[in-house]
C-alpha positions, 0 to 999 in steps of 0.5 A: 776634238783631239785624238791625244788622250792621257792613258795613265795618271802621272805620279812621283815614283819615289822620294830621293835627292835629285841634282841638276846639271849634266855630267856626261855628253856623247856625240855620234854622227847622225844617220837616218839608218842608225837604229834604236831598239826600245824596251816595253816602257819606251826606253832605248835599250840598244843603239846600232850605228849604220856604219859599224866603223863609226863610234860615239865620242865622249865630250870633255867639257868644262864643269858646270857649262853643259845643259840641254833642253827639250821644248815644245814649239808651235808653228804659225799653222798650229802644228807642233814639234819639239826643239832639242838643244844642247850647250857645252864649253870645251876649254881646249885650244889645240890641234886635236880640237881644231882638227874636229872643229869643222865636223862639230861646226858643219856636221849633224849629230845624235847626242846622249846627255847623262844628267847628274841624277844618272838619267841618260837621255837621247836628243836628235834621235830622228833628225839629228842636231846641228851646231847653231854656235861654235865660238871661242871666248878668251875672257878679259879678266883673270876669272873669266870663262874661256873656251869654245862654246858649242850650241847644237839644236834640232827639230824633233817629232818626239820628247827626248827618250830615256836610255835604259842606262848610260851603258847603252851609249858606252857600248858604242864609244871609242 
């Protein structure tokens, strides 16, 4: 018999509008020494980076191209884990982006996404996310999408946590 038991009922807290989509993405370099303090509800209330000279960086992505997921995965032996994934498109093709391209392609990051309902969610808190795609598409027709499509994914041991607010990550931005 499983040791995992529900400890409360799951209810809808309020009746309000909810909008799908991502409005902001922040990346910071993953380090096992980065620390997140949690409040009594388990939400992240502070983030302290291991290297105080590093910061979180806001990504300026093309509107309506960003998404994220937190999926349960089961391995062949019955073990379970979470897969956190984030996708976005950057429309710049300039030296500033190209100079960061290797870091985006080869680095490991913790990601904070803010959805259009103003929920801030941290992905890759324990193990980080790495790029699985970093591709440029020029488009063929005039109305085609263009830009760098970035996909980052990682294996995690928990459901992505909420931040107390977006200000938790903006406090460590550049």
